C-alpha positions as CSV (number, residue, x, y, z in Angstrom):
1,M,112.3,87.3,87.8
2,V,110.3,90.5,87.2
3,D,111.1,93.4,89.6
4,F,107.5,94.4,90.4
5,D,108.7,97.6,92.2
6,K,110.5,98.8,89.1
7,E,108.5,97.4,86.2
8,A,104.9,97.7,87.7
9,L,103.4,95.8,84.7
10,V,103.5,92.2,83.8
11,S,102.4,90.5,80.6
12,T,99.6,87.9,80.2
13,Q,102.2,85.4,79.2
14,W,104.2,86.1,82.3
15,L,101.2,85.6,84.5
16,A,100.2,82.4,82.6
17,D,103.7,81.0,83.2
18,N,103.8,82.0,86.9
19,M,100.3,81.9,88.2
20,D,100.9,78.8,90.3
21,A,103.9,80.2,92.1
22,P,103.4,79.8,95.8
23,D,104.2,83.4,96.6
24,L,102.0,85.0,93.9
25,R,98.4,86.2,94.4
26,I,96.0,87.5,91.7
27,I,93.5,90.3,92.4
28,D,90.5,91.4,90.4
29,G,90.3,95.1,91.1
30,S,87.4,96.0,88.7
31,Y,85.2,99.0,89.2
32,Y,82.4,100.7,87.3
33,L,81.0,104.2,87.6
34,P,77.6,104.5,89.4
35,H,75.7,105.2,86.2
36,E,77.2,102.2,84.3
37,P,75.0,99.1,84.1
38,K,77.7,96.6,85.1
39,N,78.4,95.3,88.6
40,P,82.0,94.4,89.1
41,R,81.3,91.7,91.7
42,A,78.7,90.0,89.5
43,E,81.1,90.1,86.6
44,Y,83.8,88.5,88.8
45,D,81.4,85.8,89.9
46,A,80.6,85.0,86.2
47,Q,84.3,84.8,85.2
48,H,87.7,85.6,86.5
49,I,91.3,84.5,86.2
50,P,91.9,81.3,88.2
51,G,92.9,82.0,91.7
52,A,91.9,85.6,91.6
53,V,90.2,87.3,94.6
54,F,87.9,90.2,94.3
55,F,89.0,93.6,95.8
56,D,85.9,95.8,96.3
57,I,87.1,99.3,95.8
58,D,83.9,100.8,97.3
59,E,84.0,98.6,100.4
60,I,87.7,98.5,101.2
61,A,87.5,102.2,101.7
62,D,86.4,104.8,104.2
63,T,82.7,104.1,104.0
64,D,82.0,106.9,106.6
65,S,83.1,109.5,104.1
66,D,80.6,111.2,101.9
67,L,83.2,111.0,99.1
68,P,83.5,107.8,96.9
69,H,86.1,105.1,97.8
70,M,88.4,107.2,99.9
71,L,91.4,105.4,101.5
72,P,90.4,103.3,104.5
73,S,92.2,103.3,107.8
74,P,95.2,101.0,108.1
75,I,93.3,98.8,110.5
76,K,90.4,98.3,108.1
77,F,92.6,97.8,105.1
78,S,94.7,95.2,106.9
79,A,91.6,93.4,108.1
80,R,90.0,93.3,104.7
81,V,93.0,92.2,102.6
82,R,94.0,89.6,105.2
83,K,90.7,87.9,104.7
84,L,91.5,87.8,100.9
85,G,94.7,85.9,101.7
86,L,96.9,89.0,100.9
87,G,99.7,89.4,103.3
88,D,103.3,90.0,103.9
89,G,105.9,88.2,101.8
90,L,103.7,87.8,98.8
91,R,103.6,89.3,95.3
92,Y,100.4,90.5,93.8
93,V,99.2,90.9,90.2
94,V,96.1,93.2,89.8
95,Y,93.9,93.3,86.8
96,D,90.5,94.7,85.9
97,Q,87.7,93.9,83.5
98,R,88.2,96.9,81.2
99,G,91.9,96.5,80.5
100,V,93.9,98.9,82.6
101,W,91.5,101.3,84.3
102,S,90.9,100.6,88.0
103,A,93.7,98.1,88.6
104,P,96.2,100.9,89.0
105,R,94.2,102.2,91.9
106,I,94.7,98.9,93.8
107,W,98.4,99.0,92.8
108,W,98.7,102.5,94.2
109,T,96.7,101.6,97.4
110,F,99.0,98.7,98.3
111,R,102.1,100.9,97.7
112,Y,100.6,103.5,99.9
113,F,100.2,100.9,102.7
114,G,103.9,99.9,102.2
115,H,103.6,96.9,100.0
116,H,105.7,97.4,96.8
117,D,105.6,93.8,95.4
118,V,102.6,94.6,93.3
119,A,102.1,94.9,89.5
120,V,99.3,95.5,87.0
121,L,98.4,93.0,84.3
122,E,99.0,94.5,80.9
123,G,95.7,94.5,79.0
124,G,93.8,93.1,81.9
125,L,91.0,90.6,81.5
126,P,90.1,91.6,77.9
127,K,93.5,90.7,76.7
128,W,93.5,87.5,78.8
129,L,90.2,86.5,77.2
130,D,91.3,87.5,73.7
131,E,94.2,85.1,73.9
132,G,91.9,82.2,74.9
133,R,93.4,81.9,78.4
134,P,91.3,80.1,81.1
135,V,88.7,81.7,83.4
136,V,86.6,80.2,86.2
137,D,83.4,81.1,88.0
138,R,84.1,79.7,91.4
139,E,85.2,82.0,94.1
140,S,88.7,81.7,95.5
141,R,88.8,81.1,99.2
142,P,92.5,81.5,100.3
143,E,93.8,81.2,103.8
144,E,94.1,84.4,105.8
145,R,97.6,86.0,105.9
146,H,99.0,88.7,108.2
147,F,99.4,92.1,106.5
148,S,101.5,94.8,108.1
149,P,100.4,98.3,106.9
150,R,103.1,101.0,106.7
151,M,101.6,104.1,105.3
152,D,103.6,106.4,103.0
153,S,102.0,109.9,103.5
154,F,104.2,111.3,100.7
155,M,102.0,109.4,98.2
156,L,98.8,111.1,99.3
157,R,97.5,114.7,99.0
158,E,94.4,116.3,100.5
159,M,92.4,119.4,99.7
160,D,94.2,121.8,102.1
161,Q,97.5,120.8,100.4
162,L,96.0,121.4,97.0
163,L,94.7,124.8,98.1
164,A,98.2,125.8,99.5
165,N,99.8,124.6,96.3
166,L,97.7,127.2,94.3
167,Q,100.0,129.8,95.8
168,S,103.3,128.0,96.1
169,R,103.1,126.1,92.8
170,R,105.7,123.8,94.3
171,E,104.0,120.7,92.9
172,Q,102.6,120.2,89.4
173,V,99.0,119.0,89.2
174,I,97.9,116.8,86.3
175,D,94.4,115.7,85.6
176,A,93.5,112.3,84.0
177,R,90.0,113.3,82.9
178,S,89.0,113.8,79.3
179,H,89.7,117.1,77.7
180,G,86.0,118.0,77.6
181,R,85.5,117.5,81.3
182,F,88.8,119.3,82.1
183,L,87.8,122.3,80.0
184,G,84.3,122.4,81.5
185,E,82.6,121.7,78.2
186,D,81.2,118.2,79.1
187,P,79.1,117.3,82.1
188,E,80.5,115.3,85.1
189,P,79.2,111.8,85.5
190,R,78.4,112.5,89.2
191,E,75.5,114.8,89.7
192,G,75.9,118.1,91.5
193,L,79.5,118.8,90.6
194,R,80.7,122.0,88.9
195,R,82.5,121.8,85.6
196,G,86.1,122.7,85.0
197,H,89.5,122.0,86.7
198,I,91.8,123.0,89.4
199,P,93.4,126.3,88.3
200,G,96.9,125.9,86.9
201,S,96.6,122.1,86.4
202,L,97.7,120.2,83.4
203,N,95.6,117.8,81.5
204,L,96.5,114.3,80.1
205,P,93.6,111.9,79.6
206,F,94.7,108.6,81.0
207,T,93.6,106.9,77.7
208,E,96.5,108.6,76.0
209,L,99.0,106.5,77.9
210,F,98.2,103.5,75.7
211,D,99.0,102.4,72.2
212,P,95.8,102.6,70.2
213,A,96.6,99.4,68.3
214,S,97.7,97.0,71.0
215,Q,96.1,98.8,74.0
216,N,99.4,98.2,75.8
217,M,100.8,101.0,77.9
218,L,103.4,103.0,76.1
219,T,107.1,102.3,76.6
220,P,108.8,104.2,79.4
221,A,110.5,106.6,76.8
222,D,107.2,107.2,75.0
223,L,105.4,107.8,78.3
224,K,108.0,110.4,79.4
225,A,107.6,112.1,76.0
226,R,103.8,112.1,76.3
227,F,103.9,113.6,79.8
228,E,106.3,116.3,78.6
229,Q,104.1,117.1,75.7
230,A,101.3,117.8,78.2
231,G,103.6,120.3,79.9
232,L,105.0,118.2,82.8
233,D,108.5,118.9,84.1
234,F,110.1,115.6,85.3
235,K,112.4,117.6,87.6
236,K,109.4,118.8,89.8
237,P,107.0,116.8,92.0
238,V,103.7,115.8,90.6
239,I,100.1,115.4,92.0
240,T,97.7,113.3,89.9
241,T,94.0,113.9,90.0
242,C,90.9,112.7,88.1
243,G,87.2,112.3,88.9
244,S,87.3,110.3,92.1
245,G,90.9,109.0,92.5
246,I,90.6,106.0,90.2
247,T,92.2,107.0,86.9
248,A,94.6,109.4,88.7
249,A,96.4,106.1,89.6
250,V,96.7,105.3,85.9
251,L,98.8,108.5,85.5
252,A,100.7,107.6,88.7
253,L,101.5,104.2,87.2
254,G,102.6,105.8,83.9
255,L,104.8,108.3,85.7
256,H,106.3,105.4,87.7
257,R,107.0,103.5,84.5
258,A,108.6,106.6,83.0
259,G,111.0,106.9,86.0
260,H,109.3,109.7,88.0
261,R,109.2,108.8,91.7
262,D,108.1,112.0,93.3
263,V,104.4,111.5,92.6
264,S,101.4,111.7,94.9
265,L,97.6,111.3,94.3
266,Y,94.8,113.7,95.3
267,D,92.4,111.1,96.8
268,G,89.3,113.4,96.8
269,S,89.9,114.5,93.2
270,W,87.1,116.3,91.4
271,A,84.4,114.5,93.5
272,E,85.6,116.7,96.3
273,W,87.1,119.8,94.6
274,G,84.1,120.2,92.2
275,R,81.4,120.2,94.8
276,P,79.4,123.4,95.3
277,G,81.6,125.7,97.5
278,D,84.4,128.2,97.3
279,T,87.2,126.0,95.9
280,P,88.4,127.9,92.8
281,V,87.5,126.4,89.5
282,A,88.9,127.2,86.1
283,T,87.4,126.5,82.7
284,G,88.8,126.5,79.2
285,V,92.5,126.9,78.8
286,D,94.2,128.7,81.7
């Protein structure tokens, strides 16, 4: 039995062997940026792992916010996942259509709402397909289940906390965006945002958490070494950030795998901090 709370990743072979377990549910948590030509729901409708339900990151969110896919209220989250057949007493495996990109955001969200029996599928749908495993095009229609949300506020950070941290430096901030975006050399994919990063933050592109040959996430020991190479101190708390709170969760997953448990995520990320205004922005190397 895999301990989802500890391991947080499962292999395609494990899922193939256990996908019919009565307490297991599979979630397609795919997402694409607004400028990308693909629609994650349409891709799900065309093919998905048997039994998987589609988790709409943009809809199971605070849709009244002017920021993208911010966390929803516990009432809305509970209502939406209940309709997907996701409830108390079940284990979830989340995957996405890229590999491991947006699935960790779903992993983090369920953990924020108090459900820790959730894991991410190593390699996601691309690896599943490469291995010739089955997919279907019919939508799963599970029975509703009761979900009890129990929010963990320690896992979440907001702008005022990041501003206060500029002075206290109590928490380390690490950014999952590419080096070019972090340094302010490359444009942001969302229009109207300034270039650069939160002053004093570290940079570790989320893509560097994966073995380039296998595309599997690095081992816990190698993950720890990679974070330390980026300047992270495992004895201090960490805030992860990115463009809009998606790939920040990849860093959170990597830190979890490496044994760091004092980790939170800045939900607004650069979509909020980088807007025109008076939040301080650094470029280049601090």
